[in-house]
FIDO-867532 format. One line per field, with one value per residue: residue number from 0; residue in one letter; x, y, z of N, C-alpha, C in turn. Coordinates in steps of 0.02 Angstrom, whole numbers, plus 50000, padded with zeros to 5 digits. Layout:
# residues N
resi <- NUM,...
resn <- A,...
n.u <- X,...
n.v <- Y,...
n.w <- Z,...
ca.u <- X,...
ca.v <- Y,...
ca.w <- Z,...
c.u <- X,...
c.v <- Y,...
c.w <- Z,...
END
This chain:
# residues 280
resi <- 0,1,2,3,4,5,6,7,8,9,10,11,12,13,14,15,16,17,18,19,20,21,22,23,24,25,26,27,28,29,30,31,32,33,34,35,36,37,38,39,40,41,42,43,44,45,46,47,48,49,50,51,52,53,54,55,56,57,58,59,60,61,62,63,64,65,66,67,68,69,70,71,72,73,74,75,76,77,78,79,80,81,82,83,84,85,86,87,88,89,90,91,92,93,94,95,96,97,98,99,100,101,102,103,104,105,106,107,108,109,110,111,112,113,114,115,116,117,118,119,120,121,122,123,124,125,126,127,128,129,130,131,132,133,134,135,136,137,138,139,140,141,142,143,144,145,146,147,148,149,150,151,152,153,154,155,156,157,158,159,160,161,162,163,164,165,166,167,168,169,170,171,172,173,174,175,176,177,178,179,180,181,182,183,184,185,186,187,188,189,190,191,192,193,194,195,196,197,198,199,200,201,202,203,204,205,206,207,208,209,210,211,212,213,214,215,216,217,218,219,220,221,222,223,224,225,226,227,228,229,230,231,232,233,234,235,236,237,238,239,240,241,242,243,244,245,246,247,248,249,250,251,252,253,254,255,256,257,258,259,260,261,262,263,264,265,266,267,268,269,270,271,272,273,274,275,276,277,278,279
resn <- M,N,L,P,L,N,I,D,F,S,G,K,V,V,V,V,T,G,A,G,G,V,L,C,G,T,M,A,H,A,F,A,Q,A,G,A,K,V,A,A,L,D,L,N,E,E,A,V,K,K,L,A,D,A,C,R,A,N,G,Y,L,C,E,G,Y,Q,A,N,V,L,E,A,E,A,L,E,A,V,H,A,Q,I,L,K,D,L,G,P,C,D,I,L,V,N,G,A,G,G,N,N,P,R,A,T,T,D,N,E,Y,H,H,E,A,S,E,G,Q,K,T,F,F,D,L,D,A,D,G,V,D,F,V,F,K,L,N,F,Q,G,S,L,I,P,T,Q,I,F,A,R,D,M,V,E,K,K,A,G,C,I,L,N,I,S,S,M,N,A,Y,I,P,L,T,K,I,P,A,Y,S,A,A,K,A,A,V,S,N,F,T,Q,W,L,A,T,H,F,A,G,T,G,I,R,C,N,A,I,A,P,G,F,L,V,S,N,Q,N,R,R,L,L,F,N,E,D,G,T,P,T,P,R,S,G,K,I,L,A,G,T,P,M,G,R,F,V,D,G,E,E,L,L,G,G,V,F,F,L,C,D,E,K,A,A,G,A,I,T,G,V,V,L,P,I,D,A,G,F,A,A,Y,S,G,V
n.u <- 48710,48886,48964,49051,49125,49181,49074,48997,48835,48745,48621,48593,48474,48416,48355,48286,48246,48160,48172,48106,48162,48291,48427,48432,48362,48452,48546,48467,48444,48582,48614,48536,48582,48704,48670,48596,48429,48313,48215,48122,48076,47951,47855,47797,47718,47710,47827,47927,47879,47895,48039,48063,48006,48101,48223,48186,48165,48304,48346,48368,48332,48202,48081,47945,47876,47752,47776,47759,47878,47867,47759,47739,47659,47603,47719,47768,47688,47727,47848,47820,47764,47886,47967,47897,47911,48049,48126,48222,48291,48452,48537,48505,48463,48443,48370,48266,48217,48244,48204,48108,48010,47945,48027,48139,48246,48233,48341,48518,48592,48532,48534,48524,48404,48261,48100,47965,48030,48055,48112,48216,48127,48008,48002,47908,47841,47781,47834,47966,47963,47917,48023,48126,48059,48059,48187,48265,48166,48126,48232,48257,48138,48119,48239,48216,48111,48171,48296,48275,48274,48415,48464,48426,48490,48618,48705,48733,48692,48679,48640,48651,48596,48672,48734,48846,48810,48791,48905,48958,48832,48732,48686,48515,48449,48419,48336,48350,48494,48517,48444,48513,48633,48589,48561,48692,48741,48652,48687,48815,48771,48690,48783,48864,48777,48727,48847,48879,48808,48836,48792,48833,48846,48849,48865,48844,48900,48846,48908,48876,48761,48667,48493,48313,48263,48341,48365,48316,48383,48517,48509,48461,48298,48343,48440,48567,48696,48658,48700,48728,48768,48890,48960,48961,49045,49158,49209,49234,49359,49382,49302,49178,49006,48952,48916,48776,48800,48923,48921,48906,49027,49069,48951,48933,49051,49055,48942,48986,49028,49154,49247,49227,49220,49268,49228,49124,49008,49049,49049,49048,49126,49076,49122,49185,49295,49253,49248,49366,49427,49480,49441,49540
n.v <- 48896,48948,48886,48959,48900,48731,48656,48537,48522,48420,48333,48435,48538,48685,48840,48981,49147,49286,49242,49269,49379,49438,49426,49355,49245,49195,49148,49035,48957,48918,48852,48744,48692,48647,48543,48538,48527,48635,48761,48888,49044,49165,49317,49341,49228,49174,49215,49126,49004,48996,48998,48880,48782,48812,48760,48633,48593,48584,48480,48492,48506,48596,48680,48800,48914,49018,49152,49261,49343,49411,49371,49261,49154,49106,49080,48978,48875,48859,48808,48686,48630,48622,48536,48412,48407,48423,48399,48440,48603,48647,48749,48926,49055,49220,49327,49406,49573,49761,49931,50077,50193,50286,50305,50372,50519,50654,50734,50754,50833,50939,51070,51099,51071,51090,51185,51084,50952,50804,50799,50762,50802,50762,50622,50475,50394,50276,50221,50210,50121,50009,49974,49942,49829,49744,49718,49696,49619,49537,49454,49407,49334,49219,49158,49121,49026,48929,48896,48814,48683,48670,48678,48555,48461,48498,48569,48683,48827,48992,49138,49298,49443,49581,49751,49862,49996,49970,49996,50128,50246,50285,50425,50486,50381,50337,50259,50128,50110,50110,50002,49896,49900,49864,49732,49676,49687,49604,49481,49461,49447,49326,49241,49230,49187,49070,48991,48879,48779,48722,48793,48907,49086,49201,49334,49424,49576,49654,49758,49904,49853,49841,49846,49808,49880,49991,50048,50163,50261,50256,50261,50358,50393,50385,50293,50335,50370,50421,50568,50516,50384,50413,50459,50352,50261,50328,50319,50183,50072,49975,50025,49988,49924,49785,49629,49522,49378,49379,49370,49246,49166,49205,49173,49039,48990,49040,48958,48825,48698,48642,48720,48843,48813,48863,48997,49124,49250,49344,49479,49481,49596,49620,49707,49767,49842,49957,49980,49994,50114,50274,50381,50473
n.w <- 51730,51749,51882,52019,52119,52149,52234,52323,52363,52380,52458,52559,52622,52569,52608,52538,52552,52479,52351,52234,52174,52067,52116,52231,52173,52075,52171,52232,52125,52088,52203,52190,52068,52111,52182,52287,52382,52356,52436,52383,52431,52428,52419,52305,52228,52087,52037,52107,52082,51944,51946,52007,51911,51805,51861,51881,51751,51709,51777,51910,52086,52153,52239,52241,52359,52409,52520,52666,52739,52852,52920,53051,53082,52956,52901,52977,52932,52802,52824,52887,52769,52694,52764,52747,52604,52574,52682,52845,52873,52816,52778,52772,52683,52713,52609,52588,52574,52558,52493,52510,52429,52514,52626,52578,52535,52421,52399,52420,52506,52630,52626,52492,52456,52347,52315,52336,52332,52421,52577,52713,52824,52785,52775,52788,52921,52926,52807,52848,52952,52889,52804,52898,52957,52858,52821,52935,53026,52932,52925,53046,53091,52994,53037,53162,53142,53045,53098,53200,53150,53120,53249,53316,53233,53260,53185,53044,52932,52922,52822,52795,52709,52692,52671,52575,52613,52751,52816,52794,52789,52641,52548,52536,52571,52718,52797,52739,52748,52881,52922,52861,52928,53050,53009,52992,53121,53189,53131,53191,53316,53318,53270,53387,53485,53439,53435,53507,53460,53341,53235,53105,53070,52946,52834,52682,52598,52482,52345,52235,52141,51987,51986,51973,52078,52102,51981,51923,51995,51954,51815,51682,51591,51465,51469,51491,51616,51780,51880,52008,51977,51924,52029,52110,52039,52025,52149,52160,52153,52047,51954,51904,51897,52018,51963,51980,51981,52025,52161,52203,52220,52348,52427,52416,52473,52602,52654,52647,52742,52754,52692,52772,52896,53018,53016,53069,53114,53019,52903,52735,52617,52449,52330,52230,52269,52331,52471,52512,52465,52493,52423,52390
ca.u <- 48761,48947,48960,49113,49172,49161,49058,48932,48779,48699,48588,48575,48404,48430,48299,48309,48192,48174,48197,48076,48210,48348,48494,48416,48335,48509,48571,48429,48460,48648,48614,48503,48632,48766,48653,48544,48364,48309,48149,48134,48018,47942,47786,47780,47715,47719,47899,47965,47853,47927,48106,48074,48001,48167,48275,48172,48182,48372,48363,48382,48281,48191,48013,47937,47824,47726,47784,47782,47939,47847,47707,47770,47612,47601,47791,47774,47643,47771,47904,47789,47763,47953,47988,47870,47934,48126,48157,48238,48334,48530,48555,48458,48486,48394,48378,48209,48238,48233,48195,48032,48016,47925,48092,48197,48233,48247,48400,48574,48595,48465,48540,48524,48336,48223,48034,47926,48068,48047,48166,48221,48074,47950,47996,47849,47863,47766,47878,48035,47951,47917,48097,48155,48030,48068,48257,48287,48125,48126,48291,48247,48083,48137,48284,48180,48077,48208,48355,48262,48296,48479,48477,48411,48542,48679,48738,48690,48725,48627,48678,48609,48613,48680,48751,48894,48793,48792,48966,48943,48767,48728,48638,48453,48420,48428,48307,48391,48560,48518,48420,48566,48678,48557,48565,48768,48742,48614,48731,48869,48739,48676,48848,48887,48722,48725,48910,48884,48758,48856,48771,48873,48802,48877,48832,48884,48883,48859,48916,48840,48730,48601,48437,48249,48244,48386,48385,48298,48432,48576,48506,48412,48262,48370,48499,48629,48717,48646,48764,48741,48813,48953,48992,48981,49099,49220,49223,49243,49429,49362,49263,49118,48959,48956,48872,48747,48833,48991,48908,48903,49082,49056,48892,48958,49117,49025,48895,49015,49056,49219,49286,49222,49192,49284,49210,49064,49009,49086,49016,49103,49111,49088,49104,49231,49343,49225,49260,49443,49448,49460,49428,49601
ca.v <- 48941,48931,48895,48991,48847,48665,48636,48492,48527,48362,48316,48480,48569,48763,48886,49051,49197,49338,49206,49291,49431,49420,49410,49285,49184,49168,49109,48976,48915,48894,48799,48683,48663,48621,48474,48553,48533,48705,48791,48960,49074,49243,49347,49337,49158,49163,49210,49074,48947,48996,48987,48805,48755,48811,48727,48567,48583,48568,48413,48508,48497,48654,48696,48867,48929,49088,49161,49322,49335,49457,49338,49207,49099,49087,49051,48917,48833,48844,48771,48619,48600,48612,48468,48359,48404,48411,48380,48493,48656,48649,48809,48974,49128,49275,49365,49455,49643,49805,49991,50100,50273,50330,50309,50396,50583,50676,50776,50724,50877,50971,51144,51099,51055,51147,51175,51015,50899,50770,50810,50721,50804,50726,50554,50438,50351,50208,50199,50193,50066,49950,49959,49912,49771,49706,49696,49662,49566,49487,49409,49377,49286,49158,49125,49082,48962,48876,48877,48761,48616,48663,48660,48490,48430,48524,48584,48722,48887,49050,49179,49353,49486,49648,49791,49911,50050,49964,50025,50206,50264,50319,50486,50484,50313,50333,50200,50061,50105,50093,49932,49847,49905,49816,49666,49654,49683,49548,49431,49449,49421,49263,49202,49214,49160,48994,48964,48821,48728,48700,48834,48967,49130,49251,49382,49463,49646,49665,49830,49920,49807,49872,49795,49846,49923,50056,50070,50241,50303,50249,50271,50410,50361,50364,50243,50374,50366,50479,50590,50468,50333,50440,50463,50279,50230,50365,50301,50113,50070,49936,50066,49960,49881,49712,49583,49476,49315,49382,49360,49169,49128,49219,49132,48963,48985,49042,48915,48770,48680,48617,48777,48902,48782,48909,49058,49138,49318,49384,49518,49486,49638,49604,49777,49794,49884,50019,49995,50012,50178,50340,50441,50510
ca.w <- 51741,51759,51957,52032,52157,52135,52293,52314,52417,52384,52525,52593,52609,52570,52609,52512,52552,52426,52290,52168,52146,52018,52151,52270,52134,52056,52228,52235,52057,52089,52256,52162,52013,52147,52208,52350,52386,52373,52440,52355,52457,52405,52424,52240,52203,52027,52023,52135,52044,51884,51954,52027,51849,51765,51895,51872,51670,51698,51819,51981,52134,52184,52253,52253,52404,52437,52590,52687,52796,52918,52960,53072,53075,52898,52881,53008,52896,52746,52860,52891,52711,52668,52801,52703,52540,52557,52749,52879,52836,52830,52754,52770,52659,52722,52550,52580,52596,52501,52510,52500,52411,52568,52670,52538,52520,52346,52396,52463,52568,52655,52610,52418,52438,52316,52329,52313,52345,52488,52615,52780,52872,52746,52775,52809,52979,52908,52766,52876,52985,52835,52784,52952,52971,52795,52816,53003,53055,52887,52923,53107,53090,52961,53074,53220,53123,53010,53130,53247,53119,53133,53327,53317,53200,53295,53128,53005,52914,52910,52780,52795,52655,52726,52609,52587,52652,52826,52847,52789,52760,52579,52543,52519,52590,52789,52839,52717,52771,52954,52925,52837,52984,53102,52984,53008,53191,53209,53103,53234,53382,53299,53266,53457,53511,53415,53432,53543,53436,53281,53185,53093,53042,52916,52792,52623,52588,52407,52328,52194,52076,51949,51993,51964,52130,52095,51912,51911,52042,51925,51745,51662,51553,51399,51476,51517,51693,51815,51920,52069,51951,51916,52102,52140,52004,52043,52219,52155,52118,51992,51901,51868,51954,52036,51935,52029,51985,52061,52237,52213,52257,52423,52459,52423,52518,52673,52666,52641,52805,52745,52674,52814,52963,53077,52998,53089,53125,52960,52853,52679,52560,52382,52320,52175,52299,52356,52549,52522,52440,52533,52380,52370
c.u <- 48819,48957,49035,49162,49138,49144,48990,48892,48732,48682,48575,48508,48421,48365,48319,48254,48210,48187,48162,48107,48260,48410,48478,48390,48394,48534,48535,48448,48530,48650,48593,48553,48695,48740,48605,48475,48335,48237,48162,48061,48014,47869,47751,47776,47729,47800,47940,47935,47886,48009,48107,48057,48065,48222,48254,48178,48258,48396,48378,48316,48254,48112,48003,47875,47807,47730,47800,47833,47922,47785,47721,47724,47610,47669,47797,47733,47698,47824,47883,47788,47828,47978,47956,47891,48002,48154,48179,48289,48406,48561,48504,48486,48432,48398,48321,48230,48225,48226,48119,48050,47990,47976,48148,48189,48255,48319,48449,48591,48544,48475,48528,48454,48296,48150,48010,47970,48054,48110,48159,48153,48008,47955,47944,47864,47833,47807,47943,48019,47949,47980,48135,48127,48057,48145,48277,48236,48120,48187,48279,48198,48095,48193,48259,48142,48120,48270,48344,48280,48372,48507,48480,48458,48619,48729,48700,48724,48661,48670,48632,48638,48618,48691,48815,48879,48780,48852,48967,48884,48769,48672,48572,48408,48442,48403,48350,48449,48559,48492,48475,48612,48648,48564,48638,48775,48713,48663,48786,48832,48717,48733,48876,48840,48718,48794,48913,48841,48772,48838,48817,48825,48848,48835,48870,48856,48888,48868,48866,48817,48667,48546,48374,48234,48286,48408,48380,48346,48499,48578,48446,48366,48291,48433,48565,48638,48686,48706,48773,48782,48882,48995,49013,49042,49160,49251,49241,49312,49424,49329,49207,49068,48966,48901,48844,48774,48898,48982,48912,48959,49082,49006,48910,49015,49090,48972,48922,49046,49123,49263,49284,49201,49211,49265,49135,49066,49042,49037,49060,49083,49128,49071,49151,49283,49320,49242,49321,49472,49424,49445,49483,49653
c.v <- 48916,48943,48924,48942,48774,48623,48594,48499,48474,48350,48371,48526,48645,48793,48958,49101,49244,49308,49230,49345,49404,49385,49353,49222,49147,49124,49033,48928,48888,48842,48734,48652,48631,48562,48484,48544,48594,48725,48863,48992,49155,49262,49336,49258,49137,49155,49154,49006,48931,48981,48910,48766,48758,48772,48649,48538,48563,48516,48430,48512,48567,48666,48768,48868,49006,49093,49235,49321,49371,49420,49275,49139,49066,49053,48988,48858,48814,48803,48700,48587,48579,48544,48408,48352,48384,48392,48448,48532,48644,48714,48865,49035,49170,49334,49420,49517,49684,49877,50011,50172,50316,50348,50339,50476,50603,50707,50737,50768,50917,51038,51156,51089,51112,51137,51117,50957,50864,50767,50761,50732,50781,50660,50524,50399,50282,50178,50169,50132,50008,49923,49922,49839,49729,49676,49662,49607,49517,49437,49367,49323,49228,49113,49091,49027,48908,48859,48824,48696,48618,48641,48585,48444,48453,48545,48627,48786,48935,49110,49242,49401,49558,49690,49843,49971,50037,49983,50094,50214,50300,50377,50469,50431,50299,50262,50137,50053,50084,50023,49880,49851,49858,49744,49637,49650,49610,49477,49409,49417,49350,49218,49172,49174,49083,48962,48899,48759,48701,48747,48899,49019,49187,49291,49404,49532,49664,49746,49857,49877,49844,49827,49842,49897,49996,50079,50137,50290,50304,50272,50319,50364,50342,50322,50269,50375,50425,50503,50547,50408,50360,50445,50401,50248,50261,50339,50214,50098,50022,49968,50035,49934,49809,49679,49531,49411,49315,49371,49286,49140,49138,49180,49069,48952,48988,48993,48842,48750,48663,48673,48832,48878,48822,48977,49078,49213,49366,49417,49524,49534,49607,49665,49805,49846,49949,50039,50012,50080,50233,50405,50488,50458
c.w <- 51758,51843,51973,52072,52139,52202,52293,52372,52412,52454,52569,52573,52620,52560,52585,52510,52506,52360,52229,52149,52105,52064,52187,52230,52100,52103,52222,52177,52064,52147,52225,52105,52052,52186,52267,52334,52403,52377,52426,52384,52439,52410,52355,52208,52142,52009,52042,52105,51969,51886,51968,51961,51799,51794,51871,51799,51659,51751,51885,52024,52168,52192,52275,52306,52417,52502,52607,52749,52857,52952,52980,53076,53014,52873,52920,52964,52830,52769,52859,52825,52678,52710,52765,52638,52524,52626,52788,52854,52865,52818,52743,52740,52666,52661,52547,52613,52534,52533,52493,52487,52468,52621,52625,52530,52446,52350,52442,52526,52567,52627,52534,52403,52397,52334,52290,52314,52415,52522,52678,52830,52839,52749,52811,52862,52962,52857,52795,52913,52943,52814,52836,52966,52919,52802,52884,53026,52998,52885,53001,53112,53054,53003,53127,53203,53092,53056,53181,53216,53128,53214,53334,53289,53229,53235,53075,52987,52904,52872,52774,52735,52686,52655,52631,52623,52735,52856,52849,52752,52695,52591,52516,52546,52664,52814,52799,52744,52842,52965,52910,52888,53032,53082,52995,53086,53212,53182,53159,53305,53371,53301,53343,53496,53497,53416,53466,53513,53372,53217,53169,53065,53010,52876,52737,52624,52519,52398,52291,52133,52049,51955,51980,52019,52127,52025,51900,51951,51997,51857,51732,51615,51482,51406,51488,51590,51728,51857,51982,52040,51948,51981,52119,52097,52012,52110,52219,52114,52047,51933,51869,51927,51963,51999,51985,52030,52024,52134,52248,52243,52335,52464,52464,52478,52587,52699,52666,52711,52820,52736,52728,52884,53020,53059,53022,53121,53081,52922,52794,52624,52498,52341,52262,52209,52336,52430,52557,52507,52481,52496,52369,52344
END
């Protein structure tokens, strides 16, 4: 791929969780292309092994590891293997996250709900709990494990993945919006907590991207945009969705100690102008 910035991450060990997905897989591949030794982690072992094979085929260094970010003991074992294979972590990208249909309503406004729709009162408590765990604890637990390497080195970078719905919640997805708000808050907390250790912590807040997770919300089966897509694009000054590779410039910038050495506690919107538009 064409990298957005000419930053050399040679010698850096970069751990990327959620790397079995398209977005974080792209980030992992980009770091490897920029010279880093990349550990790609995901619950889907086949996906990260395929990613690692693709990177190695291009002459890059990437290893894929099956990992559940919610299981600390198993993640400790993965950490031990990464130490043997690649060395201690310099950069951690907490990319694991997502939503769940059990924590999503069918209707935007309760007074418009029709019979048979899943309303706010039908939200599944276990589904909501899963979304919070995956997004918040899925960032906390890997940080507890891999940031120890950075404390020992007195240097390092943590990058969390927040969302534009952390600023203003989106309709239908209350748990995901609240969980991403927690990730943004946690980013600031970590930045303060580790300020004296040489570790920086920031986040990106992607705008609207088309992914396998949200495709059915944005497009009908025949490929035409849904009304929700129309609302999104009408509220986005650039009038388009964000492409996954457009996240890489912000990711590289925030993770580079020379370019962003004094930047910590920041949540960077990459949203085609969505947050700047009042709707008028």
